[in-house]
C-alpha positions, 0 to 999 in steps of 0.5 A: 526238955523240961521245959517243954515238958512244962509247958505242955503240962501247964497248957495239958490242964488247962485244955482239960479243964477248959473241955471239961467244963464245957462238955459239961455245961453243954450236957446241964445247963440248956442255952440261955438257963441262969444256974445260980452259984453265988449270989454273984455268980450264976452259970449260964451257956451261952455261946459267943462268936466274937472274940475275947468276952463277946468282942467283934462278935461280927467277924467271921469265925475264920478270921478268929480261927486264923488270927489265933494261930498266928497268936498261938506261933508266935506265942510259942516262938516267944518260949524258945527265947525265954528262959528255961524256968520264971512267970514268964513262960508259964505266963505264957503256958497259960497263954496257949493252953487258954487260947488252944481250949477256945481254937478247938470250940470254933475249929469244931463248934463254929463259936466259944461257949462260956458259962462263967456270968458275974451277974452282969459285970462282966459279958459271960466267959470260959476256962479258956479266956480265964487262963488268958487273961490269967498269962496276960495279967502274969506276962506283964507283971515280970516284965514289968519287975524286971525292968525294975530291976534291970534299973536297981542294977544300972542305978 
């Protein structure tokens, strides 16, 4: 039960902040306007028809919806196999929340709202993309750490 609550909490926070920030950007930033926040950071309003960071934008939105549903299902299945606590569960919760946030955009408007731009160093992205990226890095780190600990025990 605690496992489900912690997953729900993390996912809900990611989805809430993703949705809220996208709605603020939609309300106050016209498409392709640029608001400079810091010398290296600006807010834009871009609609992404592709996958993460704009790749594969030529594919149909229904393909991305199907891929996202498969990914969400796979993540949930993996979560059942992970212990109650730990970095792996937290990281998968971030990924699940981010995938769900972008899934909501795809189903409701047919594309994903991106608004965080690092002056051309990287394509525009959003809170959901950030949660997915951080979740993947944390998941890999947790598993590398787990493998190293197992190797130490065996030697």
